[in-house]
C-alpha positions in Angstrom: -62.2 -26.1 12.4 -62.7 -24.8 16.0 -60.2 -22.7 17.9 -59.9 -21.4 21.4 -57.3 -18.6 21.1 -55.3 -16.7 18.5 -52.5 -19.3 18.4 -54.9 -22.1 17.6 -56.7 -20.0 15.1 -53.3 -19.4 13.4 -52.7 -23.2 13.3 -56.1 -23.7 11.7 -55.2 -21.2 9.0 -51.7 -22.7 8.5 -53.4 -26.1 8.1 -55.2 -24.8 5.0 -58.8 -24.4 6.3 -60.9 -21.7 4.7 -62.3 -20.4 8.0 -61.9 -20.8 11.8 -64.7 -21.3 14.3 -64.5 -19.3 17.6 -65.8 -22.2 19.7 -67.5 -21.2 22.9 -66.8 -24.6 24.3 -63.1 -24.4 23.4 -62.8 -20.9 24.7 -64.5 -21.8 28.0 -62.3 -24.9 28.5 -59.1 -22.9 27.7 -60.0 -21.0 30.9 -60.5 -24.4 32.7 -64.2 -23.7 33.0 -67.2 -25.7 31.9 -69.3 -24.5 28.9 -71.9 -23.1 31.2 -72.0 -19.3 30.4 -69.5 -18.5 33.2 -67.3 -16.3 31.1 -68.5 -12.8 30.3 -69.4 -11.6 26.8 -66.3 -9.4 27.1 -64.1 -12.5 27.7 -65.6 -14.2 24.6 -65.3 -11.0 22.5 -61.7 -10.4 23.5 -60.7 -13.9 22.5 -62.6 -13.8 19.2 -61.1 -10.3 18.5 -57.6 -11.6 19.0 -58.3 -14.6 16.8 -59.6 -12.3 14.1 -56.4 -10.2 14.3 -54.2 -13.2 14.0 -55.6 -14.7 10.8 -56.5 -13.7 7.3 -59.5 -16.1 7.1 -63.0 -15.6 8.4 -63.7 -16.2 12.1 -67.1 -17.7 12.7 -68.9 -16.4 15.8 -72.3 -18.1 15.8 -71.9 -19.8 19.2 -70.7 -16.5 20.8 -73.6 -14.6 19.2 -76.1 -17.1 20.3 -74.8 -16.7 23.9 -75.3 -13.0 23.6 -78.9 -13.5 22.4 -79.6 -15.9 25.2 -78.1 -13.5 27.7 -80.4 -10.7 26.4 -83.5 -12.9 26.6 -82.6 -13.9 30.1 -82.1 -10.2 31.1 -85.4 -9.2 29.5 -87.2 -12.0 31.4 -85.7 -10.9 34.7 -86.6 -7.2 34.1 -90.1 -8.0 32.7 -91.3 -11.3 34.2 -94.4 -12.8 32.7 
């Protein structure tokens, strides 16, 4: 089940789910922003970290990790075009 902050992660845990998903879409929209890589990686990490501290179930970070990978690829392409 997806969550966008520590409170929603806690609700996921209390509902009996085995894990919580740190959803990039949900985190972005909780800041009233579109899911368009506007938030920094630090913003995503801080939210995911607070979610992890709030629950005793695993917090999935795949969408956040893929954003980091995409960001690194974009940086490399800018530094080393072609």
